[in-house]
C-alpha positions as CSV (number, residue, x, y, z in Angstrom):
1,M,50.7,38.1,58.0
2,S,49.6,41.2,59.4
3,D,50.6,45.0,58.4
4,K,50.6,46.3,60.9
5,G,53.7,48.7,62.1
6,L,55.2,48.3,59.0
7,T,56.2,51.3,56.5
8,Q,55.2,50.5,52.7
9,G,58.2,49.3,51.1
10,S,59.9,48.4,54.4
11,S,60.3,44.6,55.8
12,A,61.1,46.4,59.7
13,P,58.1,47.1,61.5
14,K,59.1,51.2,63.3
15,K,60.0,51.8,67.0
16,A,56.4,53.4,68.6
17,A,58.2,57.0,69.2
18,G,58.1,58.4,72.5
19,H,59.5,55.4,74.9
20,K,62.5,56.9,76.8
21,A,64.8,53.6,76.3
22,D,64.5,55.1,72.6
23,A,65.0,58.0,73.2
24,I,68.4,57.7,75.9
25,E,69.3,55.0,73.2
26,E,69.3,57.4,69.6
27,E,71.2,59.8,72.2
28,L,73.7,57.8,72.7
29,L,74.3,56.7,69.4
30,N,73.9,61.0,68.1
31,R,77.0,61.1,70.8
32,G,79.0,57.9,69.5
33,G,81.2,58.3,71.4
34,K,82.6,61.5,71.7
35,T,84.6,62.3,74.6
36,Q,86.4,65.6,75.4
37,P,89.6,65.5,74.2
38,A,88.1,65.5,71.0
39,A,86.2,69.0,72.4
40,K,89.6,70.2,73.7
41,A,91.4,70.3,70.4
42,A,88.4,72.0,68.4
43,A,88.5,75.2,71.0
44,A,92.7,74.7,70.6
45,A,92.4,75.0,67.5
46,R,90.2,78.5,67.6
47,P,91.6,82.1,68.5
48,A,92.3,82.8,72.1
49,E,89.4,86.0,72.3
50,E,86.8,83.4,71.5
51,A,87.1,81.1,74.3
52,P,83.7,81.5,76.8
53,A,85.1,82.8,79.7
54,G,83.2,80.3,82.4
55,P,84.7,79.2,86.2
56,A,88.2,78.2,86.9
57,I,88.3,74.3,86.3
58,M,89.6,72.0,89.7
59,A,90.6,69.3,87.9
60,T,89.3,66.6,85.1
61,H,87.6,63.6,85.9
62,T,87.6,60.5,83.5
63,V,84.5,58.3,84.0
64,Q,84.7,54.9,84.4
65,S,82.3,52.6,84.7
66,G,79.7,53.4,87.7
67,D,81.1,56.8,88.3
68,T,77.6,59.3,88.5
69,L,77.9,62.7,88.9
70,S,76.2,63.1,92.8
71,H,79.7,60.0,93.4
72,L,81.5,62.6,91.4
73,A,80.3,66.0,94.2
74,L,80.6,64.0,96.1
75,K,85.2,63.4,95.5
76,Y,85.3,66.9,94.4
77,Y,82.9,68.4,96.9
78,K,82.6,67.2,99.6
79,E,78.6,66.8,99.1
80,A,76.5,65.2,97.2
81,T,73.3,67.2,96.9
82,R,71.8,68.1,93.7
83,E,73.0,71.5,94.1
84,K,76.3,70.0,93.3
85,W,76.3,67.9,90.7
86,M,74.5,70.4,88.6
87,I,77.3,72.5,88.6
88,I,79.2,69.6,87.4
89,Y,76.3,69.3,84.9
90,E,76.0,72.5,83.9
91,A,80.1,73.1,82.3
92,N,79.5,69.0,80.8
93,K,76.6,70.1,79.6
94,E,77.6,69.7,76.3
95,L,78.9,66.6,76.2
96,L,76.9,64.7,78.2
97,G,73.4,65.7,76.7
98,K,70.2,66.1,78.7
99,Y,70.5,62.7,80.2
100,P,72.9,63.8,83.0
101,G,73.5,60.0,84.1
102,L,74.5,58.7,80.4
103,M,78.0,58.8,81.4
104,L,79.9,57.3,79.3
105,P,83.7,55.7,80.6
106,G,86.5,57.1,79.0
107,Q,84.9,60.4,78.6
108,E,86.5,63.9,80.3
109,L,84.7,65.9,82.0
110,I,85.7,69.4,83.6
111,I,85.5,69.6,86.8
112,P,84.6,73.9,88.2
113,Q,86.1,75.2,91.2
114,L,83.3,76.4,93.7
115,E,83.1,80.3,94.2
116,A,83.9,81.4,96.7
């Protein structure tokens, strides 16, 4: 039996560092199903003067299985360009993390109003 990939006193093999799938899995675990309502409750608990100024909100969208930022940009902005879906991503970056393609069903996304 080989000890390769095992740490001393451990019976489980180590995961190879740097694999994108591992990073994505870790990101999902770190989020723990965190949804926008919890963030809204935390924001409501802060005094109004601390609320950051941001773009006006056009709508909120509850993520469904199969949703993508590109589809949401097409639905709300009538364009599925990277420029448009990045507006939605940037408004929800704290919730979505560094992988914009990993939206979880049930998350509530803010859809910002486009500037004129």
